[in-house]
C-alpha positions in Angstrom: -89.5 -87.4 98.8 -89.4 -87.7 102.6 -86.2 -86.9 104.3 -84.8 -88.3 107.5 -82.4 -85.3 107.6 -82.9 -82.0 105.9 -80.6 -79.1 106.7 -80.2 -75.9 104.8 -77.7 -73.0 105.1 -76.1 -74.3 108.3 -73.5 -71.9 109.8 -71.4 -72.2 112.9 -68.7 -69.7 113.6 -65.7 -70.2 115.8 -62.6 -68.1 116.2 -60.5 -70.4 113.9 -63.1 -72.3 112.0 -66.4 -71.8 110.3 -69.0 -74.3 109.1 -70.3 -72.3 106.2 -73.7 -72.6 104.5 -73.9 -76.3 104.7 -76.8 -78.1 103.0 -77.5 -81.8 103.6 -80.4 -84.0 102.6 -80.7 -87.7 103.6 -83.7 -89.5 102.1 -85.5 -91.8 104.4 -84.5 -95.4 104.2 -80.9 -94.8 103.2 -77.4 -94.4 104.6 -75.3 -91.3 104.1 -71.5 -91.3 104.7 -69.9 -88.1 105.9 -66.2 -87.9 104.8 -63.5 -85.2 105.1 -60.1 -84.7 106.6 -59.5 -83.9 110.3 -61.0 -80.5 111.1 -63.4 -80.5 108.1 -66.4 -80.0 110.3 -68.0 -83.5 110.5 -68.4 -83.7 114.3 -69.5 -80.0 114.4 -72.2 -80.8 111.8 -73.5 -83.8 113.8 -73.6 -81.8 117.0 -75.6 -79.0 115.2 -78.1 -81.6 113.9 -78.5 -82.9 117.5 -78.8 -79.4 118.9 -75.9 -80.0 121.2 -74.3 -76.7 120.0 -76.3 -73.7 118.9 -76.2 -72.9 115.1 -75.6 -69.3 114.0 -77.8 -69.6 110.9 -79.8 -72.2 108.9 -82.5 -74.7 109.5 -82.7 -78.3 110.5 -85.4 -81.0 110.2 -85.0 -84.5 111.6 -87.7 -87.1 110.7 -89.9 -84.2 109.6 -89.6 -82.5 113.0 -87.8 -79.4 114.4 -85.0 -80.6 116.7 -85.5 -77.5 118.9 -89.2 -77.1 119.0 -89.9 -80.8 119.1 -86.7 -81.8 120.9 -88.2 -84.6 123.1 -90.1 -86.2 120.3 -87.1 -86.1 118.0 -84.5 -87.4 120.5 -86.9 -90.3 121.4 -86.5 -91.5 117.8 -82.7 -91.1 117.6 -79.8 -93.4 118.3 -76.4 -91.7 118.6 -72.8 -93.1 118.7 -69.8 -90.9 119.2 -66.2 -92.1 118.7 -65.6 -92.3 122.4 -67.8 -94.1 125.0 -69.5 -91.5 127.2 -70.3 -93.8 130.1 -68.4 -94.0 133.4 -65.9 -96.8 133.6 -67.4 -97.8 136.9 -70.7 -98.8 135.4 -71.6 -102.1 133.8 -73.9 -102.7 130.8 -76.8 -103.8 133.1 -76.6 -100.6 135.1 -76.4 -98.5 131.9 -79.6 -100.3 130.6 -81.5 -99.3 133.8 -80.6 -95.7 133.1 -81.6 -95.8 129.4 -84.9 -97.5 129.9 -86.0 -94.5 132.1 -85.0 -92.1 129.3 -86.6 -93.7 126.2 -90.3 -94.4 125.9 -89.6 -97.0 123.2 -86.8 -98.7 125.1 -86.6 -102.5 124.5 -84.7 -104.3 127.2 -84.9 -107.6 125.3 -83.4 -106.0 122.2 -80.6 -104.4 124.2 -79.6 -107.8 125.8 -79.9 -109.5 122.5 -77.2 -107.2 121.1 -75.0 -107.9 124.3 -75.3 -111.6 123.5 -74.6 -111.1 119.8 -71.5 -109.0 120.7 -70.4 -111.4 123.5 -70.5 -108.5 126.0 -70.7 -109.4 129.7 -73.7 -107.6 131.3 -72.2 -107.5 134.8 -68.5 -106.4 134.1 -67.4 -102.9 134.6 -66.5 -100.8 131.5 -63.0 -100.3 132.8 -62.3 -103.9 131.9 -63.6 -103.4 128.3 -61.4 -103.0 125.2 -62.1 -100.2 122.8 -63.9 -102.6 120.5 -66.1 -103.8 123.3 -67.0 -100.3 124.3 -67.9 -99.4 120.8 -70.1 -102.5 120.6 -71.8 -101.4 123.8 -72.4 -97.9 122.4 -74.0 -99.5 119.3 -76.2 -101.8 121.5 -77.3 -98.8 123.6 -78.1 -96.7 120.5 -80.2 -99.5 119.0 -81.9 -100.5 122.2 -84.4 -97.7 122.0 -85.7 -98.9 118.6 -84.7 -95.6 116.8 -85.7 -94.5 113.3 -82.5 -92.5 112.7 -78.9 -93.3 113.7 -76.3 -90.5 113.9 -72.8 -92.1 114.1 -69.5 -90.2 114.5 -66.6 -92.5 113.7 -68.3 -95.7 114.9 -65.6 -97.9 113.4 -62.5 -95.8 114.0 -59.6 -97.6 115.7 -61.3 -101.0 115.5 -59.9 -104.2 113.9 -61.4 -105.4 110.6 -63.4 -108.2 112.2 -65.1 -105.9 114.7 -65.7 -103.3 112.0 -67.4 -105.8 109.7 -69.5 -107.1 112.6 -70.8 -103.5 113.4 -71.3 -102.7 109.7 -73.5 -105.9 109.4 -75.6 -104.6 112.2 -76.1 -101.2 110.4 -77.1 -103.0 107.2 -79.7 -105.1 109.1 -81.0 -101.9 110.7 -81.5 -100.2 107.3 -83.5 -103.1 105.9 -86.5 -101.4 107.4 -87.2 -98.6 105.0 -88.4 -96.3 107.8 -84.8 -96.4 109.2 -81.9 -94.1 108.1 -78.3 -93.6 109.1 -75.8 -90.7 108.9 -72.3 -92.0 109.6 -69.0 -90.1 109.5 -65.8 -92.1 109.1 -62.2 -91.8 108.0 -62.4 -95.4 106.8 -63.8 -94.7 103.4 -63.8 -98.4 102.5 -66.4 -99.0 105.1 -68.6 -96.3 103.6 -68.2 -97.7 100.1 -69.6 -101.0 101.5 -72.8 -99.7 103.1 -73.6 -96.1 102.0 -76.2 -94.9 99.4 -75.1 -91.3 99.6 -71.8 -89.4 100.3 -71.3 -85.9 101.6 -67.7 -84.6 101.4 -66.8 -81.7 103.8 -63.6 -79.7 103.5 -62.7 -76.7 105.6 -66.3 -76.4 106.7 -67.9 -76.5 103.3 -69.6 -79.2 101.2 -67.5 -80.0 98.2 -69.5 -82.9 97.0 -72.9 -84.5 97.9 -74.4 -87.2 95.7 -75.3 -90.8 95.4 -72.2 -93.0 96.1 -72.5 -95.0 92.9 -72.8 -91.8 90.9 -69.7 -90.4 92.4 -67.7 -93.6 91.8 -68.9 -93.7 88.2 -68.2 -90.1 87.5 -64.7 -89.8 88.8 -61.5 -91.6 87.6 -57.8 -91.5 88.1 -55.8 -90.6 84.9 -52.2 -91.8 84.9 -50.3 -90.0 82.2 -47.3 -87.7 81.4 -47.2 -84.0 81.3 -47.8 -83.8 77.5 -50.9 -86.1 77.6 -52.3 -84.0 80.4 -51.7 -80.7 78.5 -53.6 -82.1 75.5 -56.7 -82.9 77.5 -59.6 -80.4 77.6 -59.8 -78.6 80.9 -63.4 -79.8 81.5 -62.1 -83.3 82.4 -59.4 -82.3 84.9 -60.4 -81.7 88.6 -57.0 -82.0 90.5 -53.5 -83.0 89.6 -50.7 -84.6 91.6 -47.4 -84.6 89.8 -44.7 -87.2 90.5 -41.2 -87.9 89.1 -42.4 -90.1 86.3 -45.4 -88.0 85.2 -48.6 -87.2 87.0 -51.9 -88.6 88.3 -55.1 -86.6 87.8 -58.5 -86.8 89.3 -60.9 -86.6 86.3 -64.6 -86.2 86.0 -66.8 -87.5 83.2 -64.5 -90.5 83.3 -66.7 -92.8 81.1 -66.7 -90.2 78.3 -63.0 -89.7 78.7 -62.3 -93.4 78.3 -64.5 -93.6 75.2 -62.9 -90.6 73.5 -59.3 -91.6 74.5 -59.0 -95.4 74.6 -55.2 -95.1 74.7 -55.2 -93.4 78.1 -55.1 -95.2 81.4 -58.1 -94.1 83.4 -58.6 -96.2 86.6 -61.7 -96.3 88.7 -61.5 -93.9 91.7 -62.3 -94.8 95.3 -63.8 -92.4 97.8 -60.3 -92.2 99.4 -58.9 -91.2 96.0 -61.5 -88.5 95.5 -60.9 -87.1 99.0 -57.1 -87.2 98.7 -57.0 -85.4 95.3 -59.5 -82.6 96.5 -57.4 -82.0 99.7 -53.9 -82.5 98.4 -54.1 -82.1 94.6 -53.4 -79.0 92.5 -55.8 -77.2 90.3 -54.7 -77.1 86.7 
């Protein structure tokens, strides 16, 4: 299998935080969602992959290349979007385009302007007049204008209204129709990731808790709604985390299909990515 991203044993130490022994593998032609609570290490991981910060240990391969030894070749094939627009507010999209076409050998001016038209972005107006949604659309247009093979996206839909979010997600889905293209996208909006992702990587306190195909995760986990006695009678192998409440408890369970078959009287709802993340972060071990 060819991987768009392959990282093994990544370590980055700070005084109050450590990204610890992180492995991540994104097969070519697919989308991976990076989830986790604030401070989990998502932005740190993306910056390590981009070689924007120096790793303390581990190895990284992007598109089969070393992002340090082959930095120019790698970055020429990347599109990057961070959660904040990095361009001066005194520039307009047309001026930004003139800068970018000097940086990228594969820059496509026509493609960039086609995204401006699609997003209804004025080419000659200064960024200081743009809303947050408009700035994010511009960042996406700039990332795609170089005809990249790999997109690295840090909270590209954060703080945007549902209409703008869906518009941007549609663009990403179109991008991935080419099986040589891949996307790594972090987001707190797990519903967006459920719509578009093939794989999910869940970071918590600098470590990978889960990394698997999205559909496999959603099939494997469920939410059990029961009382304390019903929970106590269940084998430990099913119970992942528990959240008690005044009327009983809710539990994140694994092997949910088997639990439903063996206990048809129990209520085992399907879990969302948000459910899984919430139980791992806030739930109690039994």
